[in-house]
C-alpha positions, 0 to 999 in steps of 0.5 A: 360206125364199125367197119363192114366185114369183108364180102364173100367172093361172088356175094353181093352184100346189102347196103342202106338202112337195112345193111346186114339184113339180106331181105332177098329170098334167093342169093345173088351171084356176081356173074358177068355175061353178055345178054341180047335183048329183043326190044321191038324190032331191034336187038340190043346188047348189054351185060348181066352183072348179077343173077339170082333165081328171080332176077338179074341186073343188066347194064344196058343204056336207054332202057327207061320203061318200068314193067316193060316185058321182053325176051332176052338171051344169055350168051352162054355156049348154048344160049339161054332164053329168058323173059324179063320184066323191068322192075327197077331203073338205075339211071346211066347204069342199067335195069333190075329185072325179074325173070320168067324162065320158059319151061324148056329152059328151067333145067339149064337155068337151075344148073347155071345157078347151081354151078355159080353156087358151087364156084362161090363155095369153092372160092370161099373155102380157098380164100379162108385157106381151108382147102385149095379150090380145084380147077374144074370145068363147069358143064351146063346141062343140056335142054330136053332131048328128043328120041 
């Protein structure tokens, strides 16, 4: 079997029988951030390890209920609230969830994905030696403002 080509920085390649065929409708970005989950009457903390427009993977213990729905908050400078539905459980590792983005958070969430895509593009160009990736501060758009 020929060796796998190197993965792009921040890109998560597909594995298994469909290796090399990305069946996902949207790209996934490696993105590590703390996440707070409202689980019944208690708050649980975990960490997001990858994110896409439709879902994310959360490293969190003791989550074993497929189709469970719960609110979560990404611990950004200005917290970003999402609603998650468990679609896949990886024992001793975490859960894959689909996400529902509340209307008031859509602009900020899409801004986050845009920033992750820009960061990936810059680091890929730099890794290829095509140009130096500029040092830049990523600013996430604020939610709707009232006047």
